[in-house]
DRENVEXZA-552073 format. One line per 10 residues: for each residue x, y, z of N, C-alpha, C. Coordinates in steps of 0.05 Angstrom, whole numbers. Each point is the difference from the previous one (the first is absolute). Example, Ala and Ser with C-alpha at 12.3 -4.5 7.8 and 13.67 -1.06 7.14 Angstrom:
2
264/-114/156/-18/24/0/18/24/0 ~ -7/21/-14/16/24/1/-15/22/14
***
This chain:
250
-89/-273/-306/1/20/28/13/25/-15 ~ 10/-1/-22/12/24/-11/-23/27/-2 ~ -21/-8/-4/-34/1/-11/-1/16/31 ~ 2/-16/15/-19/3/23/9/22/5 ~ 36/2/12/13/17/6/-6/24/-14 ~ -3/8/-23/-2/18/-23/-30/14/15 ~ -18/-12/-5/-28/5/15/5/4/26 ~ 17/-10/20/-13/12/21/12/36/4 ~ 19/7/-26/8/30/18/-21/16/-19 ~ -30/-8/1/-8/22/-22/-39/-13/3
-13/7/15/-23/-2/6/-23/4/-16 ~ 9/14/-12/-18/-3/-26/2/-14/-22 ~ 24/-14/8/-5/-14/-22/23/1/-23 ~ 10/-20/-22/22/13/-18/-14/-13/-26 ~ 1/1/-25/-8/-5/-26/19/-21/-11 ~ -6/-18/-15/11/-25/-4/33/8/-18 ~ -5/20/-12/25/11/-15/30/-2/19 ~ -9/26/16/12/6/31/13/-27/10 ~ -17/-22/5/7/-25/20/27/-6/-16 ~ -8/-1/-32/14/-19/-16/33/16/2
-4/28/1/26/15/-2/16/-5/27 ~ -14/-1/23/22/7/16/0/-34/8 ~ -5/-18/-12/7/-28/10/20/-10/-29 ~ 1/20/-13/6/-10/-28/4/-25/-21 ~ -32/-4/-6/-14/-26/-4/-19/12/-17 ~ -8/-22/-24/-17/9/-20/-25/11/16 ~ -20/14/-20/-15/5/14/-28/-32/1 ~ 8/-12/-26/-15/-25/12/-3/-18/25 ~ 37/-2/5/-2/-18/21/-7/11/28 ~ -2/38/0/-11/11/31/-29/6/-13
-3/-18/-18/-40/5/-1/-3/-29/19 ~ 10/-21/-15/-5/-33/21/7/10/18 ~ 21/3/11/9/10/29/-27/10/20 ~ -5/27/-9/-23/9/14/-27/-9/-3 ~ -11/-11/-23/-19/-14/-2/-5/-31/20 ~ 34/-7/5/-3/-26/14/-3/7/30 ~ 5/27/4/5/10/29/-28/13/9 ~ -19/4/-24/-23/2/-1/-19/-17/15 ~ -1/-21/-22/-5/-29/14/6/-9/26 ~ 19/7/5/10/-13/41/-11/23/17
-3/25/-17/-13/19/20/15/20/16 ~ 19/0/-13/27/23/3/-2/18/-13 ~ -13/4/-26/2/25/-7/-29/0/-15 ~ -10/20/-2/-29/16/-15/6/19/-17 ~ -16/0/-24/4/14/-22/-21/27/4 ~ 9/24/-2/-20/15/10/-17/13/-26 ~ -24/-1/-3/-16/-4/-23/-3/25/-16 ~ 7/22/8/1/24/-8/22/15/-15 ~ 23/-9/13/29/10/-9/9/-28/-19 ~ -10/-27/12/16/-22/3/23/-3/2
12/15/23/33/-10/14/-3/-19/22 ~ 10/-4/0/4/-28/28/11/5/18 ~ -17/-11/15/-5/18/33/13/-25/14 ~ 11/-4/24/5/-14/22/-32/-4/14 ~ -11/-28/12/-19/4/16/8/-6/32 ~ -13/2/16/16/-6/29/1/-18/12 ~ 4/-34/-18/6/-19/6/25/1/2 ~ 20/15/-6/31/1/1/-1/10/32 ~ -17/14/11/3/18/14/-15/-27/36 ~ -15/-6/-6/-2/-22/11/11/-20/3
20/-8/-12/19/-29/-9/17/6/35 ~ 7/37/-18/24/7/19/-12/6/28 ~ -29/11/12/-7/-9/23/1/-18/18 ~ -11/-20/-16/2/-22/9/33/-17/12 ~ 15/11/-23/28/-17/13/12/9/17 ~ -13/35/8/18/15/21/-15/-13/17 ~ -28/-3/7/-14/-14/15/9/-24/4 ~ 15/-15/-1/5/-31/-4/24/4/20 ~ 14/21/-11/27/1/7/-1/1/27 ~ -15/12/17/-6/13/28/15/28/8
5/13/-33/23/26/4/-29/28/6 ~ -9/-4/-6/-26/22/9/2/5/27 ~ -5/-28/26/-5/10/26/22/-1/5 ~ 25/-13/-6/23/19/13/13/23/0 ~ -2/11/-26/18/28/-4/-30/19/-4 ~ -17/-4/-5/-23/22/9/4/20/31 ~ -8/-24/25/-2/17/16/33/17/2 ~ 23/-1/-12/20/16/12/-3/28/-17 ~ -12/-11/-32/1/25/-17/-23/19/13 ~ -20/-14/7/-26/24/14/13/7/24
17/-2/16/14/13/26/8/22/-10 ~ 21/-5/-25/21/22/-4/-10/24/-12 ~ -25/-10/-16/-18/20/-24/-4/10/24 ~ -25/-7/24/-10/15/19/20/17/18 ~ 29/-1/6/13/18/10/15/15/-23 ~ -2/-13/-25/14/26/-10/-28/14/-15 ~ -21/5/-1/-26/9/-20/3/4/-24 ~ 19/-18/-16/7/0/-30/-2/-29/-9 ~ 9/-2/-21/-5/-27/-16/27/-20/11 ~ -7/-26/-8/15/-17/8/3/-22/-15
17/-6/-8/4/-20/-33/22/-20/19 ~ -4/-18/-17/18/-38/9/-3/-3/-29 ~ 35/2/-10/1/-19/-29/25/-21/8 ~ -10/-20/-18/14/-22/3/18/-7/-29 ~ 26/3/3/26/-16/-18/-11/-17/-15 ~ -2/-15/-18/0/-22/-23/7/7/-22 ~ 13/-23/-8/11/0/-28/8/32/-7 ~ 24/12/12/9/19/-3/-23/29/-1 ~ -25/-10/6/-20/28/0/-8/0/27 ~ -6/28/-3/-7/15/36/-38/-1/-9
-15/-22/21/-30/12/-18/-13/-4/35 ~ -14/35/-3/-23/5/23/-21/-14/8 ~ -2/-17/13/-18/-29/11/-15/14/23 ~ 6/22/29/-20/-11/13/0/40/6 ~ -15/15/11/5/23/11/-23/3/32 ~ -5/26/8/-9/5/19/-5/32/2 ~ -23/16/-2/-3/23/-6/2/23/19 ~ 16/11/22/-8/9/23/-11/30/-1 ~ 1/12/-36/-17/20/8/-25/4/7 ~ -18/15/10/-30/-8/-2/-20/25/-15
18/23/2/-13/27/-15/24/6/-11 ~ -4/28/-20/14/17/-15/12/-18/-15 ~ 31/15/-7/7/-15/-29/10/-21/13 ~ -3/-25/-28/8/-29/0/12/-11/-13 ~ 23/-15/-2/10/-7/-19/7/-38/-4 ~ -25/-10/-17/-10/-21/-3/7/-13/-25 ~ 30/-11/-6/-2/-3/-25/-4/-39/-5 ~ -4/-9/-26/-14/-29/-3/23/-15/0 ~ -5/-22/24/16/-22/-1/-5/-15/-22 ~ 29/-16/3/-3/-30/-10/26/9/-28
4/25/-2/25/15/-21/16/2/7 ~ 21/-7/-24/27/5/9/16/23/11 ~ 11/10/19/13/20/6/23/3/-14 ~ -4/34/-12/19/8/-11/30/0/25 ~ 16/-13/-19/19/-3/19/21/34/0 ~ 2/5/-20/25/19/2/-9/30/15 ~ -24/7/7/-9/20/10/-20/-1/30 ~ -11/-25/8/-5/-3/30/12/-9/12 ~ -20/0/32/27/3/22/-2/-30/1 ~ -25/-19/-8/4/-30/-5/20/-9/-15
0/15/-19/24/-17/-20/21/9/5 ~ 7/20/14/32/9/12/5/-16/30 ~ -12/-8/9/-12/-10/38/23/-32/-28 ~ -14/-11/-13/6/-32/-12/25/11/-11 ~ 7/21/-24/25/0/-11/24/-2/10 ~ -11/15/29/27/13/16/5/-28/9 ~ -7/-22/5/8/-23/9/28/-18/-17 ~ -5/5/-30/9/-4/-18/27/16/-13 ~ 19/-11/-6/23/11/-21/-12/25/-10 ~ 26/28/-16/-18/6/-6/-6/-11/-32
27/-10/-7/-3/-13/-30/-34/-28/7 ~ -8/0/15/-16/-20/6/-26/10/-6 ~ -7/36/15/-17/9/0/-7/13/-26 ~ 24/13/-9/-8/17/-24/-7/-25/-29 ~ -2/-23/7/3/-20/-21/-34/-11/6 ~ -12/8/17/-25/-6/6/-22/25/-13 ~ 16/29/13/-14/20/-10/3/-7/-32 ~ 17/3/-4/4/1/-34/-18/-25/-16 ~ -12/-28/18/-14/-6/-13/-24/4/0 ~ -1/2/14/-48/16/4/4/23/-10
-26/-5/-12/-15/10/-16/-19/25/13 ~ 10/27/3/-22/18/22/-10/20/-18 ~ 1/-1/-28/-2/20/-17/6/28/2 ~ -15/14/-14/14/27/3/12/18/18 ~ 16/17/23/10/16/10/-20/11/6 ~ -15/16/-20/-15/17/12/-23/-8/19 ~ -8/-25/1/-18/-11/11/9/-7/30 ~ 17/13/10/11/4/31/9/25/2 ~ 5/1/36/-10/17/8/34/27/-11 ~ -10/26/13/30/15/-14/26/-6/20
2/-12/20/24/-8/10/9/-22/-7 ~ -13/-14/-10/8/-30/-9/30/1/-19 ~ 14/-23/8/24/4/-6/-5/-10/-28 ~ 22/21/-9/5/-3/-38/23/-13/-8 ~ 22/-12/16/24/-14/-10/5/-10/20 ~ 18/-29/-8/11/-15/15/15/11/28 ~ 16/15/-12/17/21/20/-21/7/23 ~ -24/14/-5/-12/2/25/-16/-20/10 ~ -9/-25/-11/-4/-19/15/7/-16/11 ~ 32/-2/-2/19/-9/20/2/17/21
-6/27/-1/11/14/24/-22/-1/16 ~ -22/-7/-13/-23/-5/13/-11/-25/25 ~ 28/-24/-20/-1/-25/15/19/2/24 ~ 22/14/-8/22/12/23/-6/7/19 ~ -26/18/3/-15/10/20/-19/-18/16 ~ -9/-17/-10/-19/-22/16/19/-20/10 ~ 20/-7/-21/18/-14/26/22/7/22 ~ -4/30/0/11/4/22/-18/8/25 ~ -35/9/-10/-15/3/16/-14/-32/5 ~ 4/-11/-9/-24/-29/10/-18/5/-16
-17/18/-17/-24/4/-2/6/28/-25 ~ -31/-6/-20/15/15/-22/-30/24/-2 ~ 1/25/-11/-23/20/6/4/14/-29 ~ -29/21/-8/4/1/-27/-20/22/4 ~ -1/26/-15/-22/15/4/4/12/-27 ~ -21/-8/-17/-18/4/-32/23/-9/-15 ~ 1/-23/6/13/-24/-16/-22/-15/-23 ~ -16/-16/13/-13/-14/-18/-28/7/1 ~ -5/39/5/-21/19/-5/-4/26/8 ~ -2/13/-9/-3/36/6/-16/-7/24
4/9/25/-8/4/27/0/-20/14 ~ 18/-21/-1/-2/-33/10/24/4/18 ~ 7/-14/27/28/-7/4/-13/-31/15 ~ 23/-10/-3/-3/-30/22/32/-6/6 ~ 4/-20/22/24/-5/12/-4/-31/-2 ~ 17/-18/-1/-13/-31/-4/33/-12/25 ~ 1/-26/-2/23/-21/5/-5/-18/-14 ~ 16/-18/6/7/-36/-9/-15/-12/18 ~ -10/-19/0/-5/-18/18/15/-16/-11 ~ 21/-21/31/26/-13/-9/-18/-31/20
4/-15/-10/6/-26/5/11/-6/21 ~ -13/-6/30/20/-2/20/19/-16/3 ~ -5/-28/-19/21/-15/2/32/7/-24 ~ -4/7/-16/15/2/-21/9/37/-8 ~ -18/13/2/-4/23/-12/-7/10/-17 ~ -10/-17/-18/-9/2/-28/-23/18/-1 ~ 1/13/-23/-29/17/-2/-20/-2/-4 ~ -29/-13/20/-13/-6/-4/-29/15/-21 ~ 5/32/10/-12/16/-15/1/29/16 ~ -23/13/-5/4/34/9/-21/3/16
5/23/24/-20/19/6/2/19/12 ~ -22/19/-15/-3/28/0/-23/10/12 ~ 0/37/3/-12/10/8/5/26/-23 ~ -31/0/-14/0/26/-24/-27/15/8 ~ 7/26/-4/-23/24/7/11/18/-27 ~ -29/21/3/13/29/-11/25/15/13 ~ 8/14/-9/26/8/8/-3/32/18 ~ -27/5/-5/-2/23/15/-1/-14/33 ~ -8/-31/-4/-3/-1/33/23/-21/4 ~ 7/-19/-17/23/-9/4/27/13/-2
7/16/17/22/16/-21/25/-14/24 ~ 34/2/-12/11/-16/7/13/7/34 ~ -2/10/17/-9/5/19/-14/-28/15 ~ -26/-5/1/-30/-17/-8/18/-22/5 ~ 20/-2/-35/5/-28/-10/17/-11/22 ~ 26/20/13/10/-8/12/2/-15/26 ~ -29/14/19/-9/5/23/-17/-34/-4 ~ 2/-15/-28/-22/-18/5/13/-20/-10 ~ 29/8/-5/20/-18/-13/1/-27/20 ~ 4/3/35/-2/-19/15/-15/-24/1
-33/14/-3/-29/-23/-4/2/-12/-25 ~ 8/11/-17/7/-12/-17/14/-30/-16 ~ 20/14/15/22/-26/5/-1/-20/24 ~ -16/11/17/-11/-26/13/-22/-22/-6 ~ -15/13/-15/-15/-13/-12/5/-12/-18 ~ 15/6/-12/17/-23/-30/15/-25/15 ~ 14/12/27/8/-27/24/-26/-26/-1 ~ -15/18/11/-31/-14/1/-2/-19/-20 ~ -9/9/-17/-8/-17/-33/19/-12/-2 ~ 25/3/5/30/-22/-12/-17/-27/18
1/8/30/0/-29/19/-37/-7/-8 ~ -16/17/-14/-24/-13/6/5/-13/-38 ~ 15/5/-14/0/-12/-29/8/-21/-4 ~ 12/-18/20/8/-31/10/-21/-10/-5 ~ -19/9/16/-29/-12/7/-17/-14/-28 ~ -1/21/-13/-11/3/-23/6/-27/-21 ~ -13/-5/-15/5/-25/-23/14/12/-14 ~ -7/27/-8/5/12/-26/31/14/3 ~ 9/-6/13/30/20/7/18/-19/14 ~ -6/-28/0/26/-14/11/-1/-23/-29
***
């Protein structure tokens, strides 16, 4: 599973030595694992570079699992409606094993600038609106522990306004608690903006996931994000009710 996780982060593939180093195992052991994954159809070896790459089999497995849960039929109409209203990218993330993963989206922008990052990846908690929407539901100590545990890479990979200290992160979390939703401008990247809200279990208040609207900051400025916040919160409440009907989330 460590091999699969490492390969999922780079579509170009990774050399055997890099895989062995990341997993902190002997190169011979990494080679045996990769050969078995090739035999099972989950990995292939690129002929020219000899790098190991994922095949599409994992994508097919994930799609089949989501389809069997009934989640797409339940949540997609809600995402589509919010995307149409906002004219921006709407994303749903789920909280699982202390991680937040984006699993579904709807694109509202039909022309001009579009913000459309990849699905299936883990959201950086320290700087994204989705991350803050979740962390604000935790204690400060719990929130900072999750931030510390996440490998987010160099700070230069993110926007110029991304928080650079624990105190700055906590300031954003307190702001989120006060307003009931989070918003960020040029945190995840230059020229991007987003607002997000936690999706709460309607019976016990547990955080099930996050719902966000994201787009170019030239179009999605702060006044517009505040105007969209009521629609975002209403959609999150609808998702919480629909969530109970999905076998994936019960």
